[in-house]
N, C-alpha and C positions, 0 to 999 in steps of 0.2 A: 475680543480670536475672531476672525475672519474666516470663511471658510473653507480656502486654502490652507492656512494654516491647521485645521483641522484633517484639513484631510491628509496632508504630511504627515500629523505628528500620528494618527490613526488607523491608517492606511500602514507606517511601520510596526504596529503593535501588533495588528492582524498577521506579520507574515509568521510568526510562532504558533498559529494554528494553521498546520499542514491537511486540516480534512476536508481540502479539495487537492486537484492533483500536481500543482506548481503554480508558482509565482512570480511577478514579473523581472524584469531586469533593471540597468539603468543609465542606459544610453538613453543623453536627450534629441533629440528633435534639434539641428543645426541648420542653419539658410544652406541652398542646394543639396538641401539631403529629403530623404523619404521614412515618415515611421515617426515612431516618439515611443521607448519601453521607461520611461523614467518612472519611478518607483511610485506612482499613486495608487497604488490599490489596483492593480487590472491581474486577476489569475484566470487558470483555465479550467476548464472541465468539461466532461463529456457526455453526450445524450443516451438516449437508448438504442438511437441509431447509432452509432459512431461518432456524430459530428463533435469537434473538436466546439467550445464556446469560450467565450471571455466573459467575465463577471466582473463587475466590482466588487473588490473584496475589504470591506471595513469592520474596525469595532465601531458599536454605537458609542461606549465607551470607553478608557479606560481607568477610570474611576474603580477602585475595588475596595470592598471591606476584606476581604479575605488575606491573608498573611504569609502566601505561598513559599517557601523557602528557592523554589527552582524558576520561581514566576519575574519575568521583569516587571508585572503591572502589579507587585502583591505592595500590599498597602503601606509597609515601613519604607519601600523605595524612593527615591529621590530622581523622579522624573518629572518633564514635564506632561502635563494633564491635560486633558479637553473632552468634551464629550456634544456630538452632535444631537441637536432636536431632532425626534419626528419627520417633523418639515422638511430639515436640509438635508438630508439622508434621501426622501424622496423627492427633493428639488435634480440631487447630484445623479441620482439612475435615472430620471424622468430625461435629463438632458443628457447624460454620455449616452444613453441606449440614444435618443435623436438624431445625435452627431455617430452614431454606429460604432462608438467607441468599446461597447460594449452588449453582449446581451442576454443579463443576467446580472442576478447579486448573490453575493455571500455575505450576509450580514452575522455577526460574534459579537459580545461581549462581555467585559468584566462584569461582576454582580454590583451593582448600587445601589447601595441602601438596603436593598434584599432581594430573594429571588424572583417573587411575586412581580415586583415593581417592574425591574429590570424585562421580562419577561412580558410584561401588558405593553412597556415603549416598543419591545421587538415585536408585536403582534399589531401595534396601533401602525409601527411603517409596512407591514405588507399588506393587512388589510385594506388601508389607504389605495396603495397602489394594487392593489387586485380590484378594489370596490369602487374606488373615485377616479382611477386613470384607466379602468380595465388594459391592465398591465398583464401579458401572459407569459410574458420571459422569464426563463427560469431563476426562481429562487430557493437559494440553500441558507437555512437558516440553524442558529444553534440552541438548544434544550438549555434552558438553565437549571440546574443540579439541583434540588427539595423546591423547586416551583411544582402548585399545584396542580394536577391530572387535567382539571378541567380548562387552564389557559396552556399546556403542552396539549393537549387536544383541538385547542384553536388554532390553536398556531399551526397542527400537521394538517389542519383541514385546507391552507391557502398555500403550505411550501410545497416545492418538489422532492426535495431532499434536507434530512434534519441530523442534526449530530450529536451525539452525548457525550463528551469525553471524558474520558476513562481519565487518562494523563498519565499515572502511577501505576505498574503494574502487579503491585501486591498491597494486600490490604493495611499490612505495615508500617509500608514505607509510606500511602495515604496519612496515617496517626504520626508519624514523624516528622514529614515537611508538609502538609494541608492536612492539622488535627479539626482545621473550623471545619473540613469535610468530611462526610462518611460514605463509606461504601454502598447501602442503601439507597442514600441519596439522589447517588449514578445510577445504580441497577432499579432503583425503582420507574423511574421513568422512560429507561431505556425498554424495559418488560412489557410498560405500559405502551411505547408505540410500537412495540414489535404485535400485541395483540390487536390492536386498532389497524394494525396492516391486512393482516390476516382477515379481520371482519372485513376488510375495504372489499379485500377479493373476492369472499365469497359473498358477499352483495353484488360486487360486477356479474359474478355468472347470474342471480334471477334478473341485473336491471344494468342495463349498461350505461343508465343513467343515474345511479349509484351516487351519492358524492366520492369526490376523490381524498386519499389520505395521505401523505409524503410515498407519493405515487413511484418518487426515485429511490425508497428506501433508506433505511437508516447507516450513519458512519460514526464512527468513534477511532478517538486519538493516544497511540502512548509514546511515552516519551522514554526515550532509549539513552542509555548512559550517566544519568543524574543520579542512579540508586544501583544496588550491587545485582541484584535479579538477573539471570543468567538468562542466553539465548533460550535453552530448552523451557522456561516456566514461561518466557513471553510466548512463544510460539505455543506449548499450552494452552496458554491464557486465550488468545486468539482464535484457537481449533474450538475453542468452548463458547465463547462471544459468537461467532458464526452456528454452531450446530443450536446455541440454546435461544438466537437472538436475530437468527437470520440477518446477520450486518451486509449490506454490501461491500464494506470496505472498512478494515482495522490500517488505519494512518502509522507512519514508523514517522518517529520526528527526532536525528536527532540533538540531543542536550546540549544546548548553547550552553557555555559558564556566563552564570548575568548576577552569579552571586557568591560571595566567599563565603557562605554557612560553612562549619565544618562539616554538619549532616550531610553533605552534598558530595558526591563522588567528586574526586582531585583529578579531575582532568582537565588539560590545556587547551584540547582542540576537540572540537566536534567529532565524534566518532561517524561520519560520513557512510566509512565503507563498510561500516556494522548492520549500519540501517538499511542499505543497500542490500545486502547478503539479508535482511529482513523481509525486503522485499520476496525480494526471488522466491523464501521460504514461505510465506504467503501466498504463493503466486501455485506453487506445488499443491498449499492444502485449496486452494478453490477451485483446481483446472487440471491440476494432474492425478486426481484420487491416493494425493500421499496423505498419510496420517501423520502428527505430530510425533511418533513414537519411535517413525521409520527415520524423520529426519536427525533429529539429535535424541540423544538418554539421558538419564542422570549420572551413568559415566562420560561422557561425552557431551559435555551441558554446553558446546560453545561452537558458533557455525567458522567451519574455514576459511580465515580472509582471501585463502590461495586458490579458492574455485568456486564456485556457484553450489548451493546444495544439492543439488540434483548430480555433478558429476562427482560432489563427494560422494554423495548414497551409493553411486557406481564401485568407484575405484572401494569402497566399504563391503560390498556384495558382489565381487568379481565372481562368486559361486551362479547367479543369475544369467551373466554373458559368456560367447559373446550371442546374441541373438539373430537369429535368424528371418530377415527380411522378409521373406515370402511364404513363414508361414506364421510370424508374430501376430497378436491380435492387438486391438488398436492398444489397449491399457500395457500390453505389454511394452509397445511401442514407444510409449508415453513416460517411459521409466528409462531410454535412450538418450544420453546429450548426446544434445548436437540436434533432435526431435524434439518439433511443439505439434501442437494441437492440430495446423494446418500440414503441416507436410505429413503427417502423421496420417492423416485423410486423404491425403493425395495418394501414400503409397497405398492404402486398401483398396482406393478405388482403383490406380492403375492396376492393382493384381490381376484385377480381374481381364484385362486385355491382355496381356505377358510376364513372365518372369521376370524379377527386377533385376537388373545388375547396377556394379558400385555407380557408370555411367551416366544411367539413370537417374539414381538418386540427386546427381550435382542438379540436376534438370527440375525437382520435382524441391526445393530448398531446403535441402537437408546441410547440414555447418559438418561437411567431411573431415571438418581439422580435430571436432572432437569426435563425431561418431563414430569414423572410421576404428578405432579399437574396441570397439563394444559390438559390432556387428559382423556376419556373411551374408553374401548374394552368393546363393546357389551350391552353400557349403563351402564357400572361398574365403577365409581371411584375409581383411586389405590393409589391417596394419603393418604400418612401417618397421615396428619392432616387434621379438617375444612377447607372449600375450601374461604379463604379471604385472604387480600394481605398482611392485618399484619402477618398470621401464616406464608405462603408460604416466603414471605420477609425475616422475621426468621430462614427459613430452609435454602435459598439460601445464606444467607450473608454468606461472608467468613468467616471461624473461625480466622483468626486474627485480625478482625475490634473486637474485644472485645466490645468495647464501643457502639457501634451501636447493639450489639450479645444482652446485658443486658438490654438496653432501651426496645426495640422490644419484649424482653421477660416479660415482664410486662406487655405486653398487650395483649400476645397469649391466646389461647383459650385452656383450657384443651381438651384431647382426652374424649369422652365418650365412653360407651361399647355397643351403639346401635349398629344393623345393620347398613351397608354401606349407604341403602335406605334414612335413616331418620337419620343422623349424619351427612352427606356432602349437603353441600346447593351449589345444580347444579339452574343451568341455564334453564329454562324452553328454550327459543330459540332453535332452531335448526340451525346446520351450515352453512345448504343450505339456509338458508336468509341471509347469508353473503358474498355469493360465487360474487354475484352481485358488490358489492364494493374491492375486495382485486382481 
């Protein structure tokens, strides 16, 4: 099998590992055209300074000793198999880099022979790139669960980022669908990587010449929809991973049906919208100071597919609103749908110069289509409907959900011709009374 055939097989197999930002499209280059996004293993990630970089994304091999029911590369699956030699991966990476196709490498692998053997092959690739070819591009490598800590440490000293994929959101699902794997085999390297990163940071404070260890941090992947865990359990797990292992990212992968195993969820299509909502909820955990039990609860364990998690929280907590733009704290501003981190900082800065009104907010990047129902400016409410849950929910419900909009339409209040001070129901409590809670 030539290297092009291997690249076709192993780049396609790598698309199921989403521990980086995105995968390529499928538009080939033709005569009289520019560019080529043929699915040859190109994905994108972001550096610490915000630059988007292209990575060669491939598996070292899709030969696997495990028979995980949810995985396309499981040992019992009848698919075309291939394996790169370390030298072939090095050749591809260097040649692609010299042609300016890529700026780095994302290298993962199925478990071939055993965890240590696979990890040794991965290390051989990145060690040669770093030491023999002086390759200083970005490298993201998969840590193989169950591998010896000494091998994990060696790989971490060479890579920029490392991922240890949990894949299934609970230990029960792992035992059911991947009995050859264990929870400890996954969490042990994750904990080890975290401790080594902490040690590196301490050493860097003593000496700037201290050796690096996974300077871009570690990440993991959770498969969504293959097992019955609720969004509440998934978000709680993510929160614990961020708190206990200081992960840079938890990636969510909507399950692609690749097996008829009766133990898997019976879904026809990949739950992409659910995946999208989980990413939005994850963003609230990482940047908006939300807690998992604020976003969901045991009584309400599923994310609303019609509303993003912050809007859904706002609709369920109208006692917090409307928020006075000219008095609210930064944390309170972040709770308002339509206001993000950048626009919240702009509001805080602009308020030092003059009091803000509705027109000013348009120039500060606030999404007024949502925010108008949850704010006041100089004490004035700008929503075009009375302030209550059914009215606001009707206005914000996506137009494509006609059944829900029709149901809500029957309950909506009619607009009156009274002035704003009498027609709107404004909560008397000041925003300052909530500052201690958020």
